[in-house]
N, C-alpha and C positions, 0 to 999 in steps of 0.2 A: 285277701288282704295280707296274710302272712308272707306270701311269696313276694308281693310288691314291697313290703317292708324290708325283707331280707335282701332283695335286689338293690334297693336304695341304700341299705347299709353297706353292701359290697361296693357300690359306687363311691360312697363317702370314704371308705378305706383306701380305695385306689387314688382318689383325689388327694387324700392326706399324704400318701406316699409321694405322689408327684410334686405336691406343694413343698414338702420337706426337702426333697432332692433339689428342686429349683432354688429354694432358699439357701441351702448349703453351697450350691454352685455359685450363687450370687455373692455370698459371703467370702468364698475363696477367691473369686475374681476381684473383689474389692479389697482383698487382704484384710478383712474385718472378721474373720471367723473367731467366734468366742464360744467356748464350751458351755458357759453359763447360759447364754442366749439360746444355744441349741437345746440345752436341757429343758429350759422353760418351754420351748416349742414342743418338744416331745411330751412333756408333762401335760400341756394343754390338750394335745391330741389324745393322749391316753385317758385323760379325764372325760373328754367327749365320747370316746369309745365306750368307757365304763357306763356313762349315763345312758347312751343309746342302747347298750347291751341290756342294762337293767330294765329299761322301758320295754324293749323287745321281749324280755323274759316275763315281765309282769303282764304284758298284753296277752301273752300266750296262757298264763296262769289264770287270769281273770275270766277268760272265755266269755266275754260279754260283747254286745254290740253297742255299748255305751258310746254315744257320739262324742262325748268329751274325751274319752280315752283314745278313740280313733283319730280325732282331730289333733290331739296333743302329739301323738306319734308322728303323724304326717307333717305337722308344722315343724317339729324338731328336725326331722330328716330333711325337709326342704330348706330350712335355715342352715343346716350343716353343709348341704351341697352348695348353696349360694355363697356361704362364707369361704369355702375352700376354692370355689371358682374365682372369687374376687381376689383372694390371696395369690392364686396361680397367675392371674392377669398382672398383678402388681410385680411379681417376681419376673415374669416374662418381659415386662417393660424395663425393669432394672437391668436385665441381661441383654437388652437391645434386641430382643426377639419380638418386638411389637409388630404383629402381623395381622392379617385379616381375621384370624381366629380370635384375637383379643378384643376385637370390636363386638363380638357376640357375647362376651363374658361381661357380667355387670361390673362397673367400676366401683372401687372402694371409695365411698364418699368421705371417709376419714382423711384421705390424702388432700382433698380439696379444702377441708376445714383447717388442716395444719398449714397449708400454703397461704391461706387467707388470714391466718392468725385468729380464727374464731374458735 
């Protein structure tokens, strides 16, 4: 379990870095780079890393097979991975790199709601 969690954590970190770099590239391309927006993105990612790290630490300290703790950790990691993949897809589309790869990445439903005015 610990190995699975730590591998998922590494995947989240890699996805965060890729997402951030794509976001910066998109902002530069659109000539909309804003250090405040960039700092908010970094802060959100650091907050997620802090929460995941704390959960990982607590999971190791508790040394329990409590189903709620295990499911909480896995749900958080799965949610973080899906969130990052969705953001990467959005950034790839904005950069005009909408390829076959983006068809396999979940679409961010918030975009549809914003377009429909809902």
